[in-house]
N, C-alpha and C positions, 0 to 999 in steps of 0.2 A: 504494500500500500504506500504510494508516494507521499512524501512530506512536502507540504506547501508552506514555505517559511512565512509568507505574508499573512497567512491565516492561522498559523500555529497548529496545523494538523499533525497528529501523532500517528505514526504508521502502526502502532500496536492497538489502536482503538477499534475493536470490533473485527470480526472475521468475515461473516456472510450477511448479506442484506437481501431481504425480500420486500420489494416495493409493490404495494397494492393500490391500484387505481380503480375508479368506477366509471361506468358509462351509461348512457341513455337517461337515467334518472337517479336521484339521490334516494337514500333509504333502502337500498337493495339488500343490505346486509353484508357489505364487504368487510366491515369490522368483525362480524361474527365469523365470516369465512376465514379471515386472517387469524383470529384468535383460536379457532378450531384447529387450523393447521399448526399453529404454535403449540397447542396442547399436545398434539401427536408427536411433534418434534421433541417436546420435553419428555414425553413418555419413552421416547427412543434414547434418552440419556443426554440430550443437549441442553445447554443453558440458554434460555430464550428470553428476550425482552421485546418491547414494542414501543413505537413512537407514533403518536397521532398528530398529523398535521391538520390544523384548522385554518383555512385561508381568510377568515374574517379579520377585521381590523381591531377588534377587541384584544387587549393584552391578555386577558383570561376570560373565562366564562362566568365570572362571579356576578356581573351586573346584567346578565341576560335573562330575559323572561322565559320560564319553562315552556310556555306555549310555543315559542319559536325554536327552542333548541333542546327541549327535554330537561331533565334534572341537571343541576350543577353538582358534579361529583367532587368530593373533597379528598385529597391525598394526605398521607401521614405528615408531610412537611408543610401542609397548609395550602398547597396549590389548589385553586378552584378551576376545574377542567371539564372538558367534554365528557359526556356519559360513556363514550366508548372506552375511556381509560378504565372505567369500572368493569366493563366486560373483559378487558385484558387482565385486570387483576384477578377476576373470578376464574377465568379460564386457565391462566398461566400459573395461578397460585403464588404470585409474587407481588410485592409492594412497589408501585411506581413512584416517581418523584416529579416535581413540576418540570424538570428538564425533559421529561418524556412527552410533553405537550408543546408543540411548536405552533405559534400563531403569527399572523402577519403583524399584529400590533407589537408583539414581543420582539420580533426580528427588526422591524423598522425602528422601534424605540432604541434598541441597542446600537444600531448603525448610526442613527442620528446623534446619540450621545457621544459616540466615538468621534464623529465629525466635529461636534461642538468642542470637544477636547483637543482637536488638532491632530488626532491619531493618523489621519490619512495623508499628512505631509503635503497639503496643497493640492492633492488629486481631486478631480471632479468625482463626486460620489454618485454612483449609478446602480441600477438594478443588477446589471452585469458589469463588474464581477462582485461588487460589495454585498448586495443582498443575497445573491446565490451562494457566495462563499460562506456567509453567516449561516445559511440554511444547512449547507453541507457540514459545517463545523458542529452544529447542534446535533445532527443525526449521528455523526461519528462519536461525539462525546457521550451521547445517551447509550450507544452500543458498547461502550468500554467494558472489557472484561467478560463479554458474553460470546457464545458461539454463533447465534443467529439473532439478527435484529429485524423484526417485522415493522415496516413503515407504511402506515395507511394515510393516503392523501384524501382529505375530506372533500366533499363536493363531487362534481362530475367533470370529466374531461371536456374542455371547451369553455368552462367558466373563466371569465377574465381574471378574477382574483386568484385563480389557481395557477396561472401561467408561470410566474417566477419559480414556483415549486417544481413544476414539470421540467423547466429549463435547468434547474439545479440538479434534478435527477438525471437528465441527459448528460450533463457534465460529469456527474458522479460515475455513471456507467463507463465513461472513457478513462476515468482515473483509477478504476479498479480492474482486476483481471476478470475475464468473462465468467469464470466459474465462481466468482465471489458475489455476483449480482444476478437477481432474477426479478423479472417484471411480471406480475400477475394482474390481469384485468378482469373485473367482475362486471357483467352486463346483464341486461334483461332480455329474455327470450319469451315474448308473449305468444299467445294463441290467436289465430284469426277466428272469425265467426264459424268457420267450418272445421275448427279443431286442429288446424295445421300450425306447427311451431314455426315462427317467423324469425329469420336470421338477419333481415335487413337492418334493424336497429343496432345489432352487434357489429355488422359490417361498417356502418357509418361511424360508430363510436371508435372502432379500431382505426379507421381512416383518419379521424381527427387526431388520434394519438400519434399515428405515424407521421402526420404532417408537421409535428413539432420534434421529430427525430427519435421517438420512442417506439420500439417494436416489442409487443408483449411476447413473453416466452410461454405463458400459460393463460388460457382463457377459461373463465368459470361462468357458466350460464345459469342464471337464476330463473327458475321456471316452476310452475306448479308441480310438474312431474319430471322424471328423468328425461334427459335429451335423447331423442331417437338417434339411432346410428346414422341415418341419413342427415339429420340436422348437424351432428358433430362433424361429419365429413364435409358438409357444405361450409360450415364455419371455418374449418381448417383450410379449405381451398381458397376462400375469399379473403381470409385474414392472414394467410401465409404462416401458419404454424402446423406442426405435425398433428395428425388426428389424435394421437395419444396424449397431446397437450391440451385437449379440450375436455373439460370436466363438467359434470352436472352438479348443481346444488339445489335440489328440489325443496319445496316447502316441507317442513316437519312440524310435528305437534308441539315440540319443546325445543328451544334453542340449544339445550344441553345435549341433544341428540345429533347436532350438526357435526361434531367430531367423529361420531360413528359413521355418518354419511360420507364425510370427507375420506375417512379410512376405507370405507367400502369402495369408493371411487378410485382410490390409489393416489390421490393428490399428494399426500405426504411423501410417499415413496418416490414419486416423480420429482418433487422438489429436492429431496436428498440426493438423488442421482444427478440432477442438473447442477446442484451446488457442489458435487463431488465430495459428499460427506457420508454417503451410504455405507461405506466400509467402516466408518467410525460409530455407526449406530449400534445399539444393543441388539442382540438376536431377538427375534419376535417373541420367543418364549420367555425372555427375561425383561421385556418391556413392562412398564407400569400399567396395570389394568384397573387401578382403583377408580378412575373416572367412569369407565364402562360399568363397573360393579355398582357404583353409586346411582347413576342415572337410570339404570335398568332395574333397580331394586323394586321388588313387588310392594304395592301399597295395600294396606289392610282396611282402608276406609277413607273417608274424606270429611273435611270440616269447612265451614264457611266463616270468613273473617271480613267484617265491614271495614273498609278504608274510607275515612271521613276527611275529604280534602276539597279543594276549590278548583283544581285544575283537572278538567275532564279529559285527561290525556295520560295514558299509561306510562309513557316515557318520562313524564314529570315526576313519577314516583317509582322509577325503574328499580332502584336498589331495595326499596321496601318490598316490592313484588318478589324480587329474587330472594331476599332474606326470608320471607314467608315460605317460599318454595324450598329453600335450604332446610328450614326447620321441619318442613314436611318430609323431606328426604331422611333427615335424622330420625324422625319418629315413625317413618314408614306409612305416612298418610298423604293424600292429596290435599292441598290447601287452596280453596277457591276464594278469590278476592271479589267481594261485592262492593261495587262503587257506590258511595253515598256522597251526593253533592252537598257540601256544608252550607252553601249559599241558598239552597232550596229545601233543606232538610225538613223544616217544620211543615211545609206545604205538601211535599211530594215523597220524601225519603225516610220518614219515621218508620215506615213498615219494613224497610230494608234492615234497620237495626234489629227489629224483632226477629228477623229471619236468621240473623248471624249468631254464631257461637262465641265470637269475640269481637272486640272493637279496637282498631288502631287509629290514632289521630297523629298525622305526620307533621313535619315542620312546614314553615312557610313564612311569608312576610306580608304586612299590611292588614287592614281591618276587614276586608271582604271575607266572609265565611267564618269569622271568629265566633260570632254568637251561635252559629250552627255547631261548631266544634265544642263549644261549652255545653250546649244542650246534649250532644252525644256523650260527653264525659259524665254529665249528671245522670243520664240514663244508665250508663255502665256502672256507675258508683251505686246508685240506688237499687239496681236490680241484680247486683252481684254478677255482672257479666265480665269475664276476663278482659282487662284493658291494658293497652300499652300506648303511652304518649311519648312522642319524639320531638325534642327541641321545643317548637311552639306548642306541640301537644302537651309537653311537660308543663310549660308555663300556663296554658289554659286550664290544666288540671288544678294548679295552685289557685288560679282566679276563681274557678268554679267552687272550690272548697271554701275560699274566703267569703264568697257571696252566700252560698247555700247553707254552710254549716256555721261559720262564724258570724253571719248576718251583716257583713260589711257591704251594704248595698252600693252598687256602682263600682266595686273593686274591679281593677283591670290592669292591663299592661300599659305603661306610659307610652309605648310605641303606638298603640292603637287608640288610646284616649288620653291626650295630654292633660285634660282637665279632671281626670278621675280623682275622687277624694281619697282613694286608697290605692296608691300605686304599688301593689304587691310585687309587680315586675317592673324593673326600672333599668335605665341605661347603665352599662358597665362604666365604672369611674374613668377608665382610660379613653373612653369614646367621646367625652364631652367636647373636646377641642378639635376633633377631626373634621376636615373639610371634604376630603376625597372619600368616595364610597368603595371603590374597587380595592380589594385586597386588604381591607382595614378592620375586618371583624376579628373576633377570637377564632382562629382557624387552626386546623390540624390536630395532631395527636397530643392529648394531655392525660395525665394520670389522675384517677379518682380513688380516694381512700374509702373503703366500704366498712360499715359497722358490722361486727359479728352478730349472729343471731337474728339477722334481718332477712327479708325476702331477697333483697339484692345480693346478700352474701350467699344465700342458697342457690340463686340463679347463676352467679359467676363462680361459686366454689372457691373463692379467694378473698383476700383482704384488700385487694385493689384491682383496678382494671385500667387499661389504656385504650381510649376510644377517640374518635375524631369529632371535632367541634366546628360549628359555623353559626355564630350568633353575636349580637350586640347587646342584648338585654339579658338580665338574670334576676333571680329572686332578690327582692329588696331586704337587706339584713334587718331593717327596722321592724319587719313583720314576722320574723322567724319564730320568736318565742310564742307569739299568739297562734301561729299556724301549727306549731308542734304541741300545743297544750292539750289537744284531743288525740284522735286516732291517726292523724297524719304525721309521718316521720320523714325527715331528710336523712336517708340511710347512706348516701354517698356524698362526699365533699372533696373539694380541692382547695385546701386552706379555708378561706372564708366564703368560698363559692359553693352554692348548693347544686349538686350534680344529679342526684337520684331522689325521687320522692316515691313513697308507698303508703298504703293504708293498712292498718293493723287488722281491721275487722272485715276484710274483703278476700275472696278466694284468690284473686290475682289482680292487683292494681299497682302498676309500675310506670313511672315516668322518668325519662332521662333527658338531661339538658344536651347531651351529646347525641351523635347519630350512629348507633351501633350497626345500622344496616350497611355502612360503608366498609366494614371489615368482615362481613359475612361471606362465606365461600361454600360451594357445594359440599366440600369435605371438611368444612369448619364452620358449622352453622352458628350464627350469633346467639349468645346465651339468652338475652332478653326475648328473642323470638322463639327459641326453643322452649323457654319457660312459659310463654303465652300458649303455645300449642300443647304442651304437657298439661297445663291447667285445664284446657278444654277436654283433653282425653281423660283426665281424672274424674270429670263430672258428666261426661257424655259418652254413650256407647255408639261409636261410629262404625263398628264392624258390620252392622246391619245395613248401612247405607250402600247404595250401588255405586261402585267406582267406575267412572267412564273409561272405556278402553282407549 
C-alpha cells in the first residue's frame, strides 16, 4: 500500500477493502447486505470492520429529524451517527467509533480548518485532491489493524452529493493492488406486470457507475425472489461481469436471516476468492455457527409489546425493535411490536395498550406526544403491566409519579413546559450556557452504580452497568427526597445523577435515563429488555399462542 506523504497515509492501515454502492433507489438494503457479508467473513476467522459514508452536509446525524433519516444511533464514544452503524455493530458484534462514520460536513469542516490554519502552503484548495485525499485518509485510518474493511456509500449512484466519494474510491482503487479492493453494487430488480424480472434499471445504474470510472466486481440484485438464471446471465452480459459474480438477495422475513441467504448464494466465498484470502479462512467445519444457531432457534410462543412513540416510522425506533427481538431470541419467544401513537392515544390507541402484554415508552424530544406517553405510563403503573421507559420515557415516568401519586399538579419537564410549577426534570447544569445544539448533549458510554437488592440489580446481575446516553435534561435533585418517600426508588446513579428508576410494588416497572437498546446484540440481549420479556413470561402462558411461521 503506497504512502502519500502529503496526506500522511500509513501503508500498514488496513489490508482488504470492500466498497458497497447502491443503484436505482435508496433503501434497498445495501447496508444489511454488507453487514451480512461481514458477519460471514468474521465467522470465517477474519477481523472485520465497517465504514458508513453519508454524503449529507451535516457533520453528524445528531440534529436530524427521525422522519427523514431514521433513528440517531449513539456510539460508545458519543458519536451520533446513521442507523446503519447500529446494524454493523449488531451484525459484526463489535463497537464502532465516530471515525467509522464519514460525512460531507465532517470532511469539508476538517479541510477548511486546515486551510484557515495555512496547512496547504498557499495551494488552491479543491475537491481534487484535498477533499478526496481526506476521504481516503479517513477510510484507511478506520480500517487500521483489521483484515477486511467494508465501506458503504450512502445514497444512490448519480446523486450529486455522492460524486466526491465515488471519485475518491476511483483513486483508491488505483492506489491499491487489484486483489486488495472489491466493488460490490446493490441494485433493484423489479417485476413487470406480467411477472418478468427486469434488468434495465440495473443496466442503467451500472452504466452510471462506469461513466465515472468504477467497474463493479460483484452485483447483488434485490428482488422479491431469487434471480432467475436467465436474469443473472443477462445482467452479467450487459454489465460486463462474470455470471458467477451476480448474486440474489431476495426478501426474507427477518433481516437476521440475510447472512444465511448470502451464505446460500456463495457471496462470501466469492469475495474471499476475489480478495485472495480464501486460503486464510477457517475450514467450514471450524467456522463460527453461533449466528445461525441463534436466528434459527425455535420459538415456544409469542408476546405483544406496545411501543408508545410519536414517530410512525419503524426506522425511528430501529434499535428498540431489534432489542425486543434480541430479548425474544434469548427467551425463545417471538416479540410482536404494537405501534401506539402517543399523539392520538386517548382518541384512537387506548385499546392497543389493553391488547399488549407490556409497554415500552422510548426516548424523544419536544412536547408533541408527551401527554400520551404519560397516560400510557399511568396505565402501566396502575394496572401492573410490565413497563420499560427509555430516556424521555424514564423522565415521563418521574413526571407521571409526581403528578398522580405525589399530587404535584402541573409537574413536568422544563424542556416541555418552561412554566411548570414543579420542574421535576430540568436542564443539566453544564447545558445552561451552550449555544450550539449539535454534539453538545451528554453523549456516549457512562457508568451507572446500581443499588443491591433492587430490580435493577436483579436485571443486570451486577453492581454497575455501562450504557450509552443522549440527553440534556435529568431528574431535578430538589425533588429526589419527595419522589423517593413512597414506592419509587432511584436504584441507579452516576454520582448525583439519577440513572434508573423503579417501583417497589409493581411486577416490573423500570426506567433508564440511558439507552440500553444501543448495546443490544442478537447474542447479547440487553438486560432491561430481557427483564421486561421475562416478567411477561412469568405472568402469562404464551405457549398456547400460535406462533406465525
